[in-house]
Backbone as CSV, one residue per row, in Angstrom:
resi,resn,N_x,N_y,N_z,CA_x,CA_y,CA_z,C_x,C_y,C_z
1,UNK,-12.094,-106.882,87.646,-11.614,-106.473,86.351,-11.058,-107.863,85.609
2,UNK,-11.528,-108.039,84.394,-11.129,-109.189,83.663,-9.947,-108.874,82.667
3,UNK,-9.479,-109.922,81.958,-8.358,-109.713,81.050,-8.774,-108.959,79.774
4,UNK,-7.939,-108.118,79.201,-8.307,-107.302,78.066,-8.328,-108.290,76.880
5,UNK,-9.057,-107.930,75.827,-9.097,-108.761,74.642,-8.037,-108.139,73.759
6,UNK,-7.565,-109.010,72.772,-6.571,-108.469,71.819,-7.085,-107.441,70.871
7,UNK,-6.213,-106.554,70.490,-6.690,-105.431,69.549,-6.704,-105.890,68.159
8,UNK,-7.656,-105.271,67.474,-7.940,-105.539,65.980,-7.510,-104.269,65.282
9,UNK,-6.888,-104.403,64.136,-6.408,-103.243,63.302,-7.543,-102.837,62.403
10,UNK,-7.679,-101.584,62.141,-8.725,-101.153,61.127,-8.165,-99.907,60.578
11,UNK,-8.943,-99.321,59.576,-8.681,-98.101,58.973,-9.847,-97.248,58.798
12,UNK,-9.694,-95.942,58.986,-10.688,-94.911,58.855,-10.292,-93.860,57.923
13,UNK,-11.308,-93.078,57.368,-10.965,-92.002,56.523,-11.730,-90.811,56.996
14,UNK,-11.011,-89.752,57.116,-11.651,-88.558,57.731,-12.378,-87.751,56.676
15,UNK,-13.250,-86.724,57.118,-14.014,-86.035,56.161,-13.300,-85.197,55.127
16,UNK,-11.922,-84.902,55.564,-11.152,-84.163,54.600,-10.129,-85.104,53.819
17,UNK,-10.397,-86.369,53.919,-9.743,-87.335,53.005,-8.366,-87.981,53.500
18,UNK,-8.202,-87.910,54.723,-6.948,-88.428,55.376,-7.234,-89.855,55.831
19,UNK,-6.351,-90.811,55.418,-6.452,-92.184,55.911,-5.775,-92.353,57.235
20,UNK,-6.518,-93.003,58.161,-6.004,-93.125,59.486,-5.856,-94.493,59.866
21,UNK,-4.765,-95.050,60.290,-4.542,-96.407,60.863,-5.068,-96.331,62.266
22,UNK,-5.849,-97.387,62.673,-6.457,-97.423,64.083,-6.248,-98.913,64.662
23,UNK,-6.495,-98.951,65.941,-6.695,-100.175,66.623,-7.834,-100.072,67.523
24,UNK,-8.566,-101.220,67.582,-9.799,-101.312,68.433,-9.562,-102.459,69.476
25,UNK,-9.915,-102.163,70.626,-10.011,-103.119,71.728,-11.433,-103.323,72.150
26,UNK,-12.046,-104.451,71.876,-13.447,-104.725,72.291,-13.477,-104.947,73.822
27,UNK,-14.595,-104.534,74.450,-14.777,-104.742,75.879,-14.678,-106.191,76.301
28,UNK,-14.190,-106.438,77.428,-14.166,-107.795,78.003,-15.553,-107.964,78.666
29,UNK,-16.488,-108.698,77.935,-17.829,-108.818,78.302,-18.703,-107.742,77.637
30,UNK,-19.943,-107.540,78.179,-20.820,-106.518,77.603,-20.184,-105.128,77.914
31,UNK,-20.123,-104.228,76.747,-19.569,-102.975,76.864,-20.468,-102.037,77.741
32,UNK,-19.844,-101.345,78.703,-20.572,-100.395,79.381,-20.387,-99.039,78.882
33,UNK,-19.372,-98.778,78.016,-19.089,-97.542,77.352,-18.204,-97.727,76.281
34,UNK,-18.073,-96.764,75.365,-17.079,-96.719,74.301,-16.160,-95.532,74.541
35,UNK,-14.902,-95.671,74.359,-13.838,-94.677,74.583,-13.031,-94.449,73.489
36,UNK,-12.955,-93.281,73.089,-11.978,-92.870,72.069,-10.767,-92.286,72.695
37,UNK,-9.462,-92.850,72.392,-8.262,-92.346,72.910,-7.607,-91.495,71.865
38,UNK,-7.144,-90.311,72.162,-6.534,-89.444,71.267,-5.136,-89.236,71.799
39,UNK,-4.091,-89.604,71.056,-2.683,-89.482,71.657,-2.172,-88.134,71.340
40,UNK,-0.983,-87.847,72.016,-0.312,-86.534,71.887,0.674,-86.573,70.803
41,UNK,1.534,-85.552,70.680,2.532,-85.308,69.633,3.578,-86.495,69.811
42,UNK,3.881,-87.077,68.654,4.863,-88.173,68.528,4.441,-89.494,69.120
43,UNK,3.019,-89.536,69.449,2.474,-90.752,69.871,1.888,-91.649,68.753
44,UNK,1.246,-92.701,69.093,0.506,-93.492,68.094,-0.296,-94.567,68.800
45,UNK,-1.228,-95.216,68.029,-1.989,-96.280,68.641,-1.142,-97.495,69.053
46,UNK,0.052,-97.668,68.593,1.008,-98.627,68.945,1.850,-98.402,70.203
47,UNK,1.845,-97.052,70.527,2.686,-96.678,71.641,2.371,-97.419,72.859
48,UNK,3.378,-97.994,73.660,3.178,-98.891,74.773,2.230,-98.145,75.837
49,UNK,2.383,-96.786,76.055,1.516,-96.200,77.000,0.105,-96.145,76.528
50,UNK,-0.175,-95.934,75.325,-1.464,-95.936,74.803,-2.130,-97.396,74.861
51,UNK,-1.402,-98.327,74.556,-1.763,-99.630,74.546,-2.144,-100.095,75.913
52,UNK,-1.277,-99.750,76.928,-1.525,-100.119,78.268,-2.813,-99.504,78.902
53,UNK,-3.056,-98.152,78.574,-4.338,-97.622,78.944,-5.472,-98.260,78.263
54,UNK,-5.372,-98.541,76.933,-6.560,-99.169,76.264,-6.769,-100.520,76.785
55,UNK,-5.739,-101.280,77.294,-6.030,-102.615,77.673,-6.751,-102.505,79.065
56,UNK,-6.235,-101.563,79.855,-6.947,-101.327,81.141,-8.371,-100.954,81.039
57,UNK,-8.665,-100.176,80.058,-10.061,-99.775,79.829,-10.905,-100.925,79.205
58,UNK,-10.367,-101.652,78.372,-10.995,-102.922,77.837,-11.340,-103.889,78.967
59,UNK,-10.322,-104.089,79.782,-10.586,-105.000,80.989,-11.640,-104.490,81.961
60,UNK,-11.836,-103.168,81.882,-12.818,-102.571,82.796,-14.227,-102.477,82.128
61,UNK,-14.383,-103.129,80.966,-15.652,-103.208,80.319,-15.956,-102.112,79.360
62,UNK,-14.934,-101.598,78.686,-15.185,-100.511,77.683,-14.519,-100.916,76.378
63,UNK,-15.282,-100.606,75.274,-14.744,-100.724,73.886,-13.988,-99.470,73.598
64,UNK,-12.705,-99.714,73.111,-11.701,-98.643,72.904,-11.292,-98.460,71.552
65,UNK,-11.192,-97.358,70.997,-10.615,-97.084,69.616,-9.525,-95.954,69.693
66,UNK,-8.350,-96.272,69.196,-7.322,-95.368,69.159,-6.713,-95.218,67.801
67,UNK,-6.584,-94.009,67.214,-6.059,-93.868,65.839,-4.623,-93.318,65.884
68,UNK,-3.905,-93.579,64.792,-2.646,-92.717,64.652,-3.132,-91.512,64.109
69,UNK,-2.878,-90.376,64.794,-3.269,-89.042,64.311,-2.620,-88.706,62.940
70,UNK,-3.271,-87.910,62.172,-2.644,-87.547,60.950,-1.113,-87.116,61.047
71,UNK,-0.228,-87.583,60.201,1.133,-87.162,60.356,1.951,-88.094,61.267
72,UNK,1.185,-89.042,61.936,1.855,-89.963,62.918,1.739,-91.463,62.492
73,UNK,2.642,-92.294,62.818,2.574,-93.683,62.673,2.198,-94.072,61.178
74,UNK,1.305,-94.906,61.096,0.827,-95.384,59.702,-0.286,-94.619,58.957
75,UNK,-0.691,-93.431,59.560,-1.617,-92.581,59.029,-1.090,-91.642,58.048
76,UNK,-1.930,-91.137,57.137,-1.411,-90.149,56.124,-1.412,-88.827,56.641
77,UNK,-1.153,-87.857,55.698,-1.232,-86.418,56.075,-0.101,-85.936,56.831
78,UNK,-0.241,-84.766,57.357,0.700,-84.147,58.219,0.108,-83.534,59.374
79,UNK,0.731,-83.507,60.590,0.040,-83.103,61.824,-0.028,-81.523,61.726
80,UNK,-1.242,-80.952,62.270,-1.272,-79.555,62.548,-1.275,-79.176,64.035
81,UNK,-0.868,-80.090,64.796,-0.597,-79.851,66.268,-2.035,-79.617,67.071
82,UNK,-3.083,-80.200,66.521,-4.265,-80.134,67.290,-5.400,-79.411,66.520
83,UNK,-5.107,-78.779,65.355,-6.148,-78.076,64.594,-7.019,-79.063,63.792
84,UNK,-6.469,-79.517,62.552,-7.185,-80.354,61.703,-7.401,-81.787,62.360
85,UNK,-6.709,-82.064,63.387,-6.905,-83.324,64.128,-8.224,-83.453,64.629
86,UNK,-9.016,-82.345,64.697,-10.417,-82.431,65.064,-11.158,-83.374,64.146
87,UNK,-10.806,-83.393,62.856,-11.414,-84.405,61.957,-11.082,-85.807,62.251
88,UNK,-9.880,-86.015,62.780,-9.519,-87.382,63.227,-10.356,-87.819,64.429
89,UNK,-10.626,-86.868,65.385,-11.507,-87.119,66.569,-12.858,-87.526,65.939
90,UNK,-13.390,-86.635,65.000,-14.759,-86.837,64.427,-15.020,-88.281,63.913
91,UNK,-14.134,-88.754,63.125,-14.233,-90.022,62.430,-14.209,-91.136,63.441
92,UNK,-13.373,-91.030,64.454,-13.350,-91.992,65.571,-14.649,-92.030,66.299
93,UNK,-15.161,-90.834,66.747,-16.465,-90.777,67.330,-17.539,-91.425,66.510
94,UNK,-17.535,-91.151,65.264,-18.526,-91.695,64.397,-18.479,-93.199,64.313
95,UNK,-17.242,-93.652,64.322,-16.963,-95.151,64.226,-17.615,-95.879,65.471
96,UNK,-17.498,-95.274,66.674,-17.977,-95.869,67.833,-19.343,-95.487,68.187
97,UNK,-19.949,-94.535,67.571,-21.302,-94.098,67.912,-22.418,-95.214,67.692
98,UNK,-22.078,-96.035,66.834,-23.021,-97.232,66.509,-23.058,-98.208,67.662
99,UNK,-22.134,-98.066,68.610,-22.072,-99.050,69.675,-23.342,-98.924,70.599
100,UNK,-23.984,-97.754,70.571,-25.093,-97.468,71.452,-25.016,-97.681,72.949
101,UNK,-23.811,-97.298,73.308,-23.407,-97.180,74.765,-22.947,-95.722,74.914
102,UNK,-22.855,-95.267,76.211,-22.231,-93.900,76.359,-20.869,-93.789,75.796
103,UNK,-20.565,-92.628,75.242,-19.194,-92.491,74.535,-18.533,-91.327,75.281
104,UNK,-17.204,-91.782,75.682,-16.297,-90.793,76.259,-15.020,-90.559,75.437
105,UNK,-14.616,-89.361,75.158,-13.405,-89.017,74.473,-12.231,-88.535,75.417
106,UNK,-11.139,-89.214,75.355,-10.025,-88.914,76.197,-8.875,-88.496,75.265
107,UNK,-8.413,-87.321,75.589,-7.209,-86.795,74.799,-6.051,-86.358,75.753
108,UNK,-4.901,-86.580,75.262,-3.720,-86.199,76.048,-2.827,-85.114,75.266
109,UNK,-2.560,-84.051,75.962,-1.644,-82.927,75.389,-2.291,-82.574,74.044
110,UNK,-1.492,-82.710,73.032,-1.995,-82.278,71.663,-3.298,-82.830,71.362
111,UNK,-3.465,-84.195,71.760,-4.755,-84.776,71.510,-5.928,-84.175,72.296
112,UNK,-5.592,-83.706,73.486,-6.753,-82.944,74.264,-7.119,-81.722,73.481
113,UNK,-6.213,-81.063,72.853,-6.593,-79.785,72.039,-7.603,-80.228,70.904
114,UNK,-7.233,-81.340,70.179,-8.070,-81.813,69.107,-9.493,-82.283,69.752
115,UNK,-9.454,-82.875,70.886,-10.706,-83.304,71.523,-11.685,-82.061,71.778
116,UNK,-11.040,-81.082,72.395,-11.778,-79.824,72.766,-12.238,-79.147,71.441
117,UNK,-11.510,-79.094,70.440,-11.840,-78.412,69.169,-12.995,-79.104,68.537
118,UNK,-13.019,-80.517,68.593,-14.100,-81.273,67.906,-15.411,-81.128,68.767
119,UNK,-15.323,-81.436,70.156,-16.483,-81.536,70.925,-17.202,-80.225,71.079
120,UNK,-16.405,-79.070,71.198,-17.053,-77.783,71.249,-17.784,-77.355,69.962
121,UNK,-17.338,-77.944,68.922,-18.037,-77.704,67.633,-19.156,-78.718,67.238
122,UNK,-18.894,-79.929,67.740,-19.780,-81.080,67.332,-19.969,-81.996,68.467
123,UNK,-20.804,-81.630,69.412,-20.845,-82.502,70.534,-21.832,-83.709,70.337
124,UNK,-22.335,-83.931,69.223,-23.279,-84.987,69.076,-22.592,-86.378,69.313
125,UNK,-23.185,-87.228,70.069,-22.750,-88.618,70.362,-21.699,-88.617,71.490
126,UNK,-21.129,-87.506,71.914,-20.168,-87.490,72.968,-20.955,-87.223,74.284
127,UNK,-20.611,-88.188,75.229,-21.328,-88.023,76.537,-20.375,-87.509,77.623
128,UNK,-19.156,-87.361,77.268,-18.199,-86.909,78.278,-16.871,-86.814,77.776
129,UNK,-15.960,-85.978,78.459,-14.524,-85.711,77.969,-13.600,-85.771,79.160
130,UNK,-12.447,-86.403,78.864,-11.436,-86.430,79.834,-10.110,-85.832,79.139
131,UNK,-9.615,-84.775,79.842,-8.499,-84.083,79.187,-7.220,-84.347,80.006
132,UNK,-6.249,-84.809,79.568,-5.091,-85.291,80.294,-3.868,-84.342,79.813
133,UNK,-3.161,-83.701,80.800,-1.988,-82.853,80.485,-2.264,-81.860,79.353
134,UNK,-3.382,-81.030,79.550,-3.889,-80.030,78.604,-3.455,-78.768,79.041
135,UNK,-2.813,-77.999,78.100,-2.493,-76.567,78.331,-3.760,-75.678,78.458
136,UNK,-3.724,-74.638,79.058,-4.856,-73.673,79.126,-4.676,-72.552,78.091
137,UNK,-3.473,-72.236,77.695,-3.252,-70.976,76.748,-2.124,-71.430,75.870
138,UNK,-1.994,-70.622,74.729,-0.945,-70.947,73.842,0.313,-70.318,74.300
139,UNK,1.113,-71.163,75.027,2.416,-70.592,75.464,3.277,-71.778,75.714
140,UNK,4.579,-71.653,75.628,5.526,-72.752,75.774,6.319,-72.391,77.119
141,UNK,6.702,-73.455,77.788,7.459,-73.184,79.067,8.831,-72.512,78.765
142,UNK,9.290,-71.725,79.614,10.500,-71.017,79.567,11.601,-71.922,80.071
143,UNK,11.806,-73.082,79.420,12.947,-73.998,79.766,13.397,-74.655,78.540
144,UNK,14.291,-75.583,78.693,14.852,-76.308,77.477,13.857,-77.031,76.737
145,UNK,12.945,-77.704,77.323,11.901,-78.448,76.705,11.040,-77.527,75.875
146,UNK,10.739,-76.368,76.330,9.891,-75.392,75.668,10.672,-74.916,74.280
147,UNK,11.948,-74.588,74.470,12.707,-74.150,73.410,12.864,-75.223,72.376
148,UNK,13.111,-76.453,72.705,13.277,-77.503,71.791,11.877,-77.752,71.027
149,UNK,10.816,-77.737,71.781,9.489,-77.883,71.129,9.208,-76.731,70.014
150,UNK,9.603,-75.537,70.352,9.424,-74.452,69.396,10.263,-74.718,68.101
151,UNK,11.461,-75.131,68.365,12.487,-75.459,67.228,11.882,-76.546,66.278
152,UNK,11.473,-77.612,66.996,11.061,-78.803,66.132,9.788,-78.523,65.392
153,UNK,8.755,-77.808,66.062,7.550,-77.507,65.314,7.494,-76.303,64.416
154,UNK,8.383,-75.403,64.592,8.237,-74.116,63.857,9.434,-73.828,63.013
155,UNK,10.306,-74.639,62.698,11.376,-74.362,61.800,11.544,-75.428,60.849
156,UNK,12.147,-75.213,59.658,12.391,-76.245,58.687,13.248,-77.378,59.183
157,UNK,14.347,-76.958,59.855,15.236,-77.897,60.460,14.579,-78.848,61.387
158,UNK,13.728,-78.264,62.319,13.099,-79.050,63.246,12.071,-79.958,62.676
159,UNK,11.336,-79.470,61.646,10.466,-80.396,60.948,11.214,-81.633,60.285
160,UNK,12.349,-81.336,59.730,13.164,-82.492,59.272,13.610,-83.433,60.341
161,UNK,13.958,-82.853,61.425,14.328,-83.825,62.641,13.067,-84.629,63.055
162,UNK,11.883,-83.935,63.051,10.791,-84.650,63.532,10.460,-85.825,62.602
163,UNK,10.631,-85.474,61.277,10.327,-86.565,60.248,11.351,-87.685,60.292
164,UNK,12.680,-87.396,60.416,13.657,-88.346,60.311,13.798,-89.176,61.678
165,UNK,13.610,-88.451,62.778,14.051,-89.174,64.014,12.801,-89.424,64.999
166,UNK,11.712,-88.731,64.686,10.445,-88.931,65.564,9.383,-89.484,64.714
167,UNK,9.476,-89.705,63.475,8.591,-90.297,62.496,7.344,-89.452,62.598
168,UNK,7.393,-88.206,62.681,6.276,-87.296,62.672,6.399,-86.367,61.505
169,UNK,5.310,-86.233,60.695,5.349,-85.312,59.568,4.526,-84.156,59.955
170,UNK,5.239,-82.981,60.041,4.561,-81.666,60.430,4.159,-80.956,59.346
171,UNK,2.849,-80.573,59.022,2.367,-79.812,58.037,2.825,-78.285,58.094
172,UNK,3.172,-77.768,57.006,3.623,-76.350,56.997,2.443,-75.423,57.084
173,UNK,2.643,-74.233,57.673,1.502,-73.315,57.972,0.541,-73.753,58.857
174,UNK,-0.722,-73.616,58.460,-1.852,-74.023,59.234,-2.278,-72.948,60.331
175,UNK,-3.287,-73.149,60.967,-3.856,-72.218,62.027,-3.921,-72.973,63.454
176,UNK,-4.147,-72.117,64.351,-4.384,-72.658,65.796,-5.880,-72.577,66.091
177,UNK,-6.385,-73.573,66.843,-7.686,-73.435,67.408,-7.647,-72.268,68.435
178,UNK,-8.774,-71.913,68.936,-8.878,-70.874,70.032,-8.184,-71.427,71.218
179,UNK,-7.635,-70.594,72.039,-7.027,-71.180,73.300,-7.940,-72.117,74.026
180,UNK,-7.400,-73.185,74.623,-8.063,-74.176,75.248,-9.028,-73.647,76.401
181,UNK,-8.608,-72.538,77.060,-9.401,-72.034,78.188,-10.717,-71.471,77.579
182,UNK,-10.648,-70.987,76.346,-11.877,-70.558,75.662,-12.765,-71.653,75.268
183,UNK,-12.167,-72.737,74.728,-12.894,-73.840,74.190,-13.601,-74.564,75.306
184,UNK,-12.903,-74.695,76.528,-13.460,-75.545,77.551,-14.775,-74.897,78.057
185,UNK,-14.889,-73.588,77.976,-16.101,-72.916,78.352,-17.355,-73.306,77.490
186,UNK,-17.038,-73.825,76.339,-18.127,-74.233,75.397,-18.577,-75.569,75.538
187,UNK,-17.907,-76.533,76.471,-18.295,-77.813,76.667,-19.680,-77.934,77.425
188,UNK,-20.547,-78.754,76.967,-21.881,-78.912,77.685,-21.975,-80.433,78.052
189,UNK,-20.924,-81.120,78.307,-20.830,-82.368,78.755,-20.009,-82.486,79.964
190,UNK,-20.074,-83.557,80.803,-19.185,-83.685,81.905,-17.687,-83.654,81.487
191,UNK,-16.835,-83.005,82.191,-15.418,-82.925,81.783,-14.537,-83.194,83.056
192,UNK,-13.655,-84.035,82.847,-12.685,-84.360,83.993,-11.232,-83.995,83.443
193,UNK,-10.500,-83.404,84.306,-9.080,-83.036,84.000,-8.139,-83.871,84.827
194,UNK,-7.251,-84.515,84.249,-6.130,-85.333,84.863,-4.828,-84.721,84.573
195,UNK,-3.987,-84.355,85.549,-2.766,-83.626,85.198,-1.717,-84.076,86.284
196,UNK,-0.483,-84.159,85.859,0.604,-84.604,86.806,1.325,-83.390,87.510
197,UNK,1.424,-83.503,88.814,2.112,-82.359,89.571,3.642,-82.290,89.138
198,UNK,4.165,-83.427,88.480,5.495,-83.431,87.997,5.727,-83.140,86.517
199,UNK,4.652,-82.645,85.945,4.716,-82.387,84.480,5.758,-81.400,84.091
200,UNK,6.705,-81.694,83.307,7.947,-80.710,83.074,7.529,-79.760,81.971
201,UNK,6.341,-79.998,81.280,6.055,-79.275,80.095,4.847,-78.303,80.289
202,UNK,3.828,-78.697,80.941,2.655,-77.916,81.165,2.393,-77.860,82.661
203,UNK,2.267,-76.655,83.238,2.147,-76.512,84.629,0.816,-77.132,85.201
204,UNK,0.726,-77.592,86.357,-0.498,-77.946,87.026,-1.470,-76.814,87.123
205,UNK,-1.010,-75.590,87.193,-1.912,-74.464,87.240,-2.777,-74.261,85.999
206,UNK,-2.210,-74.871,84.795,-3.074,-74.787,83.750,-4.388,-75.608,83.841
207,UNK,-4.165,-76.790,84.457,-5.378,-77.653,84.689,-6.319,-77.058,85.651
208,UNK,-5.742,-76.250,86.617,-6.580,-75.482,87.556,-7.298,-74.377,86.872
209,UNK,-6.718,-73.732,85.937,-7.406,-72.619,85.164,-8.575,-73.228,84.196
210,UNK,-8.221,-74.379,83.598,-9.280,-75.063,82.786,-10.405,-75.425,83.670
211,UNK,-10.133,-76.032,84.890,-11.203,-76.432,85.766,-12.113,-75.195,86.133
212,UNK,-11.376,-74.100,86.443,-12.252,-72.927,86.933,-13.082,-72.385,85.788
213,UNK,-12.639,-72.525,84.562,-13.489,-72.071,83.359,-14.492,-73.027,82.947
214,UNK,-14.441,-74.248,83.329,-15.442,-75.249,82.775,-16.736,-75.172,83.546
215,UNK,-17.776,-75.509,82.863,-19.073,-75.668,83.553,-19.291,-76.950,84.335
216,UNK,-20.108,-76.930,85.222,-20.373,-78.212,85.945,-21.301,-79.130,85.040
217,UNK,-21.114,-80.467,85.082,-20.144,-81.200,86.081,-18.746,-81.271,85.609
218,UNK,-17.911,-81.076,86.569,-16.413,-81.005,86.205,-15.674,-81.633,87.379
219,UNK,-14.523,-82.166,87.035,-13.636,-82.789,87.964,-12.250,-82.460,87.716
220,UNK,-11.340,-82.278,88.734,-9.983,-82.054,88.629,-9.184,-83.034,89.413
221,UNK,-8.210,-83.770,88.793,-7.418,-84.716,89.575,-5.929,-84.347,89.309
222,UNK,-5.193,-83.964,90.278,-3.789,-83.728,90.239,-3.062,-84.874,90.904
223,UNK,-2.291,-85.503,90.037,-1.575,-86.773,90.485,-0.145,-86.515,90.886
224,UNK,0.149,-86.719,92.136,1.534,-86.299,92.633,2.638,-87.094,91.852
225,UNK,2.476,-88.339,91.411,3.597,-89.061,90.888,3.664,-88.939,89.358
226,UNK,2.757,-88.247,88.735,2.616,-88.268,87.246,3.361,-87.076,86.729
227,UNK,3.974,-87.310,85.517,4.642,-86.360,84.777,3.562,-85.911,83.638
228,UNK,4.052,-86.058,82.476,3.243,-85.713,81.211,2.546,-86.803,80.504
229,UNK,1.282,-86.676,80.287,0.425,-87.550,79.437,0.218,-88.942,79.929
230,UNK,0.008,-89.875,79.079,-0.430,-91.206,79.426,0.716,-92.041,80.110
231,UNK,1.268,-91.562,81.078,2.234,-92.298,81.796,1.571,-93.469,82.650
232,UNK,2.367,-94.439,83.054,1.776,-95.497,83.876,1.027,-95.039,85.111
233,UNK,1.504,-93.960,85.714,0.850,-93.493,86.926,-0.385,-92.748,86.524
234,UNK,-0.674,-92.472,85.291,-1.988,-91.837,84.967,-3.085,-92.824,84.631
235,UNK,-2.770,-94.077,84.418,-3.778,-95.102,83.984,-4.908,-95.117,84.978
236,UNK,-4.657,-95.368,86.278,-5.756,-95.576,87.222,-6.544,-94.219,87.363
237,UNK,-5.823,-93.039,87.410,-6.757,-91.834,87.507,-7.539,-91.589,86.265
238,UNK,-7.040,-91.974,85.053,-7.825,-91.868,83.865,-9.194,-92.794,83.857
239,UNK,-8.920,-94.112,84.366,-9.957,-95.036,84.363,-10.982,-94.557,85.402
240,UNK,-10.452,-94.088,86.539,-11.476,-93.397,87.443,-12.196,-92.202,86.921
241,UNK,-11.459,-91.403,86.138,-12.168,-90.221,85.598,-13.317,-90.506,84.650
242,UNK,-12.969,-91.664,83.833,-14.014,-92.077,83.025,-15.372,-92.627,83.698
243,UNK,-15.080,-93.282,84.818,-16.193,-93.849,85.708,-16.900,-92.588,86.201
244,UNK,-16.138,-91.537,86.559,-16.896,-90.377,87.082,-17.620,-89.814,85.978
245,UNK,-17.183,-89.635,84.855,-17.957,-89.000,83.693,-19.158,-89.862,83.311
246,UNK,-19.213,-91.127,83.507,-20.352,-91.981,83.209,-21.408,-91.811,84.280
247,UNK,-20.957,-91.588,85.543,-21.880,-91.330,86.608,-22.475,-89.882,86.460
248,UNK,-21.665,-88.851,86.141,-22.042,-87.471,86.164,-22.962,-87.240,85.047
249,UNK,-22.934,-88.046,83.891,-23.859,-87.729,82.814,-25.369,-87.938,83.114
250,UNK,-25.561,-88.696,84.160,-26.974,-88.925,84.499,-27.407,-88.044,85.708
């Protein structure tokens, strides 16, 4: 593995007119693949965990693109929690499709929903998918984190708190995509699932349900030391999952 190259900032515009801030890491050496990273709720392309994963992938020989999802960071619009974010995924895929190398899309949590929603509807250019900390059905955990998530995303006061303290702009109204367990059945590319056994928000059994519903080729990795999303302990399993996807596509 070689040293990662510095990231370059760029700007994309979605098909529904939302301006997205993005960062691109070119591969160290000749690119073996292109990877779109799709962060979760309250993340961004500047988030240290996203940067660490992108740098690891760049050092492994992959060109990487990560956008601030709508309603996050320096991007415009408001987040719809995985629904209209499919357009964010689409423009990032289109941007890297010209690289003419295999293209893998990696989404965490809310970003995994957006990835599924895009790829099941428009699989063109996508050679494989990695889903990290993805729920299988529309439900929240019956614990404090679940209650807080509902308050933040579904009440006016919560949306104000998200805007003021989390720098996330949540769109009013909107719709949900189909449940992820239904969408994963529509994938026709290799899919790898990476999930933490210590995830306090989404149960490991959700990943097992998604794996059972997915078509071959498929892979499930449950990481003992991992919690939720792009944690440091998730980097190596995600890099390995991308390597598996690249091998499985042939």
